[in-house]
C-alpha positions in Angstrom: 188.7 -59.3 48.1 188.1 -55.6 48.4 189.7 -53.4 45.8 193.0 -51.7 46.9 193.4 -48.2 45.7 196.5 -47.1 47.6 199.5 -46.0 45.6 202.9 -47.4 46.3 205.5 -44.8 45.7 208.7 -46.8 46.5 210.7 -48.3 43.7 209.3 -51.6 42.3 211.6 -54.6 42.8 212.6 -56.7 39.7 212.8 -60.2 41.2 213.2 -62.3 38.0 214.5 -61.9 34.4 214.4 -64.4 31.6 215.6 -64.1 28.1 215.4 -66.3 25.0 217.4 -64.9 22.0 219.8 -65.8 19.3 222.6 -65.5 21.9 221.1 -68.2 24.1 218.7 -68.6 27.0 220.2 -66.4 29.7 220.7 -62.6 30.2 224.3 -63.1 31.0 224.9 -64.9 27.6 223.2 -62.1 25.7 225.3 -59.5 27.6 228.6 -61.3 26.9 227.7 -61.8 23.3 226.8 -58.2 22.8 230.1 -57.0 24.3 232.0 -59.4 22.2 230.3 -58.1 19.0 228.8 -61.5 18.2 226.3 -61.6 15.4 224.7 -65.1 15.4 222.9 -64.9 12.0 222.1 -68.2 10.5 220.0 -69.6 7.7 217.3 -72.0 8.9 214.1 -73.5 7.7 211.1 -71.8 9.4 207.8 -73.8 9.2 204.7 -71.8 8.6 203.0 -73.1 11.7 203.6 -75.5 14.5 201.5 -78.7 14.2 201.3 -78.7 10.4 198.8 -81.1 8.9 200.4 -84.1 7.0 200.4 -84.0 3.3 197.2 -85.0 1.6 195.4 -84.8 -1.7 194.1 -81.3 -1.2 197.4 -79.8 0.1 199.3 -77.2 -1.9 203.0 -76.8 -1.4 202.6 -73.2 -0.3 200.1 -73.9 2.4 202.2 -75.0 5.3 205.7 -75.6 3.9 208.9 -74.4 5.5 211.1 -71.7 4.0 214.7 -70.9 4.6 215.1 -67.6 6.4 218.4 -65.8 7.0 218.1 -64.1 10.4 219.1 -64.2 14.1 217.3 -67.4 14.9 216.8 -68.8 18.4 218.6 -72.2 18.1 218.6 -73.3 21.8 215.9 -75.7 22.9 213.0 -74.0 24.6 212.5 -74.9 28.3 208.7 -74.8 29.0 207.0 -75.3 32.4 207.4 -79.0 33.4 203.7 -79.8 33.3 203.5 -79.1 29.6 203.9 -82.5 28.0 204.8 -83.5 24.5 201.2 -83.4 23.3 200.6 -79.9 24.7 203.8 -78.7 23.1 202.3 -79.6 19.6 199.5 -77.1 20.2 201.7 -74.2 21.2 202.8 -71.7 18.5 206.3 -70.4 18.2 205.5 -67.1 19.8 203.9 -68.8 22.8 206.8 -71.2 23.2 209.3 -68.4 23.2 207.4 -66.4 25.8 206.7 -69.4 28.0 210.4 -70.3 27.9 211.5 -66.8 28.9 208.9 -66.8 31.7 210.1 -70.1 33.0 213.7 -68.7 33.1 212.5 -65.5 34.9 210.6 -67.5 37.5 213.6 -69.7 38.3 216.2 -66.8 38.4 216.5 -67.2 42.1 218.9 -70.2 42.8 216.5 -71.7 45.4 213.5 -71.4 43.1 211.6 -74.4 42.0 210.5 -75.0 38.5 206.9 -75.7 39.3 204.1 -73.4 38.0 201.7 -71.3 40.0 198.7 -73.5 40.4 195.5 -72.6 42.2 194.3 -75.0 44.9 191.6 -77.4 44.0 188.1 -76.8 45.2 187.3 -78.9 48.3 184.5 -80.8 46.6 186.4 -81.5 43.4 189.0 -84.1 42.6 191.8 -83.3 40.2 192.5 -86.0 37.6 195.7 -86.8 35.8 196.4 -89.1 33.0 199.0 -91.8 33.1 201.3 -91.5 30.1 202.0 -95.2 30.2 198.5 -96.7 30.4 196.5 -93.8 29.1 194.0 -94.1 31.9 192.8 -91.3 34.1 193.7 -91.9 37.8 192.0 -89.9 40.5 194.0 -87.7 42.8 192.6 -87.0 46.3 190.9 -83.6 46.5 193.0 -82.8 49.5 196.3 -83.0 47.6 198.1 -79.7 47.9 198.9 -77.8 44.7 202.5 -77.5 43.6 204.5 -74.7 45.3 204.8 -71.6 43.1 208.3 -70.3 42.1 210.1 -68.3 44.7 209.6 -64.9 43.0 205.8 -65.4 43.4 205.6 -67.5 46.5 202.9 -66.2 48.9 201.2 -64.1 46.2 197.5 -64.8 45.4 197.2 -66.0 41.8 194.2 -63.6 41.4 196.6 -60.7 42.1 199.3 -61.7 39.7 199.0 -59.9 36.4 200.4 -60.7 32.9 201.3 -58.0 30.4 202.9 -58.9 27.1 204.0 -56.8 24.1 204.1 -58.1 20.6 203.9 -56.8 17.0 203.5 -59.9 14.9 202.3 -62.8 17.1 199.9 -65.2 15.4 200.7 -64.1 11.8 201.9 -67.6 10.7 198.7 -69.3 11.9 196.6 -66.6 10.4 198.2 -66.9 7.0 197.9 -70.7 7.2 194.2 -70.5 7.8 193.9 -67.9 5.0 195.8 -70.3 2.6 193.5 -73.1 3.5 190.4 -71.0 2.8 191.1 -70.8 -0.9 189.2 -72.3 -3.8 190.7 -75.8 -3.2 190.6 -75.5 0.6 192.2 -78.2 2.7 191.9 -79.3 6.3 192.7 -76.8 9.1 194.3 -77.8 12.3 191.9 -76.5 15.1 194.8 -75.3 17.2 195.7 -72.7 14.6 192.7 -70.6 15.4 193.6 -69.7 19.0 197.2 -69.3 18.1 196.4 -66.8 15.3 195.3 -64.1 17.8 197.7 -61.4 19.0 197.0 -62.2 22.6 197.7 -66.0 22.4 201.2 -65.8 24.0 200.2 -63.6 26.9 197.0 -65.6 27.5 199.0 -68.8 27.5 201.2 -67.4 30.4 198.1 -66.9 32.6 196.6 -70.3 31.6 199.7 -72.4 32.0 200.9 -70.7 35.2 197.4 -70.7 36.8 197.2 -66.9 37.2 193.9 -65.1 37.5 195.0 -61.5 37.6 194.8 -58.8 34.9 196.0 -60.1 31.5 196.7 -57.6 28.6 198.5 -57.8 25.3 199.9 -54.6 23.9 200.7 -53.8 20.3 201.7 -50.2 20.8 204.6 -50.0 18.4 208.4 -50.4 18.5 208.7 -49.8 22.2 205.9 -52.2 23.1 208.0 -54.4 25.3 208.9 -51.4 27.5 205.3 -50.3 27.5 204.2 -53.7 28.8 206.7 -53.5 31.7 205.7 -49.9 32.4 202.0 -51.0 32.6 203.1 -53.7 35.0 204.9 -51.2 37.2 201.7 -49.1 37.3 199.6 -52.0 38.4 202.1 -52.8 41.2 202.4 -49.2 42.2 198.6 -48.6 42.5 198.1 -51.8 44.5 196.1 -53.5 41.7 198.6 -56.4 41.6 201.0 -57.9 44.2 203.2 -59.3 41.3 203.4 -58.9 37.6 204.9 -61.0 34.8 205.7 -58.6 31.9 207.7 -58.7 28.7 207.6 -59.0 24.9 207.9 -61.6 22.2 208.0 -62.0 18.4 209.1 -64.8 16.2 210.3 -65.2 12.6 207.8 -66.3 10.1 207.9 -68.2 6.8 204.8 -66.2 5.9 206.6 -62.8 6.3 210.3 -63.4 5.6 212.7 -60.6 6.5 213.1 -58.0 3.7 216.2 -58.1 1.5 219.1 -56.0 2.8 219.6 -52.7 1.1 218.6 -49.1 1.1 219.8 -46.1 3.1 220.2 -48.1 6.3 222.4 -50.6 4.7 224.4 -47.8 3.0 224.9 -46.1 6.4 226.0 -49.3 8.0 228.5 -50.1 5.3 229.9 -46.5 5.5 230.4 -47.0 9.3 232.1 -50.3 8.9 229.3 -52.0 11.0 226.7 -54.3 9.6 223.0 -53.4 9.8 221.0 -55.4 12.4 219.4 -58.4 10.9 215.8 -59.6 11.6 215.5 -61.7 14.6 213.2 -63.4 17.1 213.1 -63.8 20.9 211.4 -63.1 24.1 212.2 -61.4 27.4 210.2 -61.6 30.6 210.6 -59.8 34.0 208.9 -60.4 37.3 207.9 -57.4 39.2 206.8 -57.6 42.9 205.3 -55.2 45.4 208.0 -54.0 47.9 205.4 -54.5 50.7 203.6 -57.5 49.1 203.4 -61.1 50.1 205.8 -62.4 47.5 209.4 -62.4 48.6 212.6 -62.8 46.6 215.9 -61.0 46.3 215.7 -57.9 44.1 217.9 -57.9 41.0 217.1 -54.2 40.4 214.3 -51.7 41.0 212.2 -49.7 38.6 212.4 -46.1 40.0 210.3 -44.4 37.3 208.6 -44.7 33.9 207.6 -42.0 31.5 206.2 -41.5 28.0 206.5 -38.4 25.8 205.2 -37.7 22.3 206.7 -36.0 19.3 204.9 -33.2 17.6 202.3 -34.6 15.2 202.8 -38.2 16.4 200.7 -40.4 18.7 197.5 -39.7 20.6 197.7 -36.9 23.1 197.5 -38.0 26.7 197.3 -41.7 26.0 198.5 -43.5 29.2 201.6 -45.7 28.9 201.7 -47.2 32.4 204.2 -44.7 33.7 203.6 -42.0 36.3 205.0 -39.3 34.2 203.2 -38.8 30.9 203.7 -35.9 28.6 201.7 -35.2 25.5 202.1 -32.8 22.5 200.3 -29.5 22.6 199.8 -29.2 18.9 198.0 -32.4 18.0 194.4 -32.8 17.2 192.2 -31.8 14.3 193.9 -29.2 12.0 197.2 -29.5 13.8 198.8 -32.3 11.8 197.7 -35.2 14.0 198.8 -38.5 12.8 201.6 -37.1 10.7 204.9 -38.9 11.1 207.3 -36.7 13.1 210.7 -35.8 11.7 213.9 -37.0 13.3 214.6 -33.9 15.5 211.1 -34.1 16.9 211.4 -37.8 17.7 214.8 -37.3 19.3 213.3 -34.5 21.5 210.4 -36.7 22.5 213.0 -39.3 23.7 215.0 -36.7 25.6 211.8 -35.4 27.3 210.8 -39.0 28.3 214.2 -39.4 29.8 214.0 -36.1 31.7 210.5 -37.0 32.9 211.7 -40.3 34.3 214.5 -38.5 36.1 212.1 -36.0 37.6 209.7 -38.8 38.7 212.5 -40.6 40.5 214.1 -37.5 41.9 217.4 -38.4 40.5 220.0 -36.5 38.4 221.3 -37.3 34.9 224.9 -37.8 36.1 223.8 -40.7 38.3 222.9 -42.8 35.2 225.7 -45.2 34.5 224.4 -46.8 31.2 221.7 -46.3 28.7 220.1 -49.2 26.8 218.0 -48.5 23.7 215.8 -50.7 21.5 216.5 -49.8 17.8 219.3 -50.5 15.3 221.4 -47.3 15.4 221.7 -47.3 11.6 218.0 -46.7 11.2 216.4 -43.2 11.6 214.7 -44.3 14.8 217.9 -45.7 16.3 219.7 -42.5 15.3 217.0 -40.5 17.1 217.5 -42.6 20.3 221.2 -41.9 20.2 220.5 -38.2 19.8 218.1 -38.2 22.7 220.7 -39.9 25.0 223.4 -37.4 24.0 221.1 -34.5 24.5 220.4 -35.4 28.2 223.5 -37.3 29.3 226.2 -36.2 26.9 228.1 -38.2 24.3 230.3 -40.1 26.8 227.6 -42.2 28.5 228.0 -46.0 27.8 225.2 -47.0 25.4 224.1 -50.5 24.7 221.6 -52.0 22.2 220.8 -55.7 21.6 219.8 -55.2 18.0 223.1 -56.3 16.5 223.2 -59.5 18.5 219.5 -60.5 18.7 218.4 -58.9 15.5 215.4 -56.6 15.3 212.8 -58.7 17.0 209.8 -56.3 17.0 207.8 -56.9 20.2 210.7 -58.3 22.1 213.1 -55.4 21.5 212.0 -53.3 24.5 211.9 -56.2 26.9 215.4 -57.3 25.8 216.7 -53.8 26.4 215.2 -53.9 29.9 216.8 -57.3 30.6 220.2 -55.9 29.5 219.8 -52.9 31.7 219.2 -55.2 34.7 222.3 -57.3 33.8 224.4 -54.2 33.3 223.5 -52.9 36.7 224.8 -56.0 38.4 228.2 -55.4 36.9 228.7 -51.7 37.7 229.7 -49.4 40.5 228.1 -46.1 41.3 228.8 -43.4 38.7 231.5 -40.8 39.6 230.4 -37.6 41.3 230.4 -35.4 38.3 228.4 -32.2 38.3 224.6 -32.8 37.7 223.1 -32.0 34.3 221.3 -28.6 34.7 218.8 -29.8 32.0 217.7 -32.8 34.0 215.2 -30.8 36.0 216.1 -32.4 39.4 218.7 -32.0 42.1 221.2 -34.6 43.1 219.8 -37.0 45.8 222.7 -37.4 48.3 221.2 -40.6 49.6 221.2 -42.5 46.3 224.2 -44.7 46.1 222.9 -47.3 43.7 223.8 -46.8 40.1 221.1 -46.1 37.5 220.3 -47.4 34.1 218.0 -45.8 31.5 215.9 -47.9 29.0 214.7 -45.8 26.1 212.5 -46.9 23.2 211.1 -44.7 20.4 208.3 -45.6 17.9 208.6 -44.0 14.4 205.0 -42.7 14.9 206.3 -40.4 17.6 205.9 -42.1 21.0 208.9 -42.3 23.4 209.0 -44.6 26.4 211.6 -44.4 29.1 212.2 -46.5 32.3 214.7 -45.7 35.0 216.2 -48.5 37.0 218.4 -48.6 40.1 220.8 -51.4 40.7 221.2 -53.8 43.7 224.1 -53.6 46.1 227.1 -52.5 43.9 229.7 -55.0 43.0 233.4 -54.3 42.3 233.1 -54.4 38.5 232.4 -51.8 35.9 230.5 -51.5 32.6 233.0 -51.2 29.7 232.6 -48.1 27.5 230.7 -49.1 24.4 229.6 -47.9 21.1 225.8 -47.8 20.3 226.0 -51.2 18.7 227.4 -52.8 21.9 230.9 -53.4 20.6 233.6 -52.6 23.2 235.7 -49.6 22.3 
């Protein structure tokens, strides 16, 4: 197929959203739990790896035993694609299982969608074989048998033009530690499935493998906003015509190898002074399906991505590094002899966030007063979270409703940005257009009189200085409204 190099400039439809978090396995459940101020923190045993090797003469207790971890655990059963049987489940790590479950939810968001995976057609001269679970014998299937129909959000799209972009910070750490433990002086047996699962890209690669996709596949580990970065990169690939559809999101799990740090320090003191608890550690995954507005895949749009942008604080990040957005600003004082690599202070980080938000507004041709809600990624009691709050206030004023999932889902790492995006999509389905207040003169754009749909802003900051912003427009407005919230998501 010839390479397509045209650029699509219209907003990119979001046709599926799936979430797996401590609040449950739906975006609506997470949204309701957040507004109710729920904090589902539990103490549960976390095994070092899935598929642990049974005890033997060479096994040490610390090699693959479970440890009790207090955190926001995902307790709901994971729903994997139906063709993944019990045997295959034993080879899937926790991170991969979370991401596959979120993807399955995203691909079945549309009520009429089927739960079958995207599967490429068999070659004409090959016969696909399946194994009978009862007899254990392989039975031939005629080569002419049609492949299962793909889910509705991807129906009609060529699997070779469906991309997968996943963000993570800690994927594979449990399996890596297990292999390291077994490589000691009294080494024991190693489960061969640990090796593939110990790589960062295992969850993202599993999405392409198990869904039969052959488009671009990339795993990002770009920092605290990595989930938003993965979605922004997917938007770029749809906009440039490289993909007809993209599955994008983020994931991270809890690990017995790296238990959450004990509570304490300045963040805990600030939380206690405010009367609100500091966000716990957590785990989860969120996945969104992006489709080209003029592509072959057809499904109702839940929201539209109008713009993405990235900005950098002075002394932080690599100048000009693309983030997947159309608007990308870079510091002018980085480089040799200019403090490159130094951690930016809080005002610089907040200004980077504000500039990313303004750049997204300029890219979309929208005004700040059209934004009905902001969703951020970090615990507001941390310096990064405080900088996010300051950035929102600088551009939109202090009265803008502001949500963050951290208090409900815990600080999940790679999933934080994608969970924020999923919350923004859900919030837009529950709101009406913002009131016609005067536009913000600092937004750098004029009011678009034809834009009736409400907007939501997703903002994520990395302590190293990078800021990522995505601007979403909602579907047809519904007669409901977003309650005014505090930065932790509790209704005020």
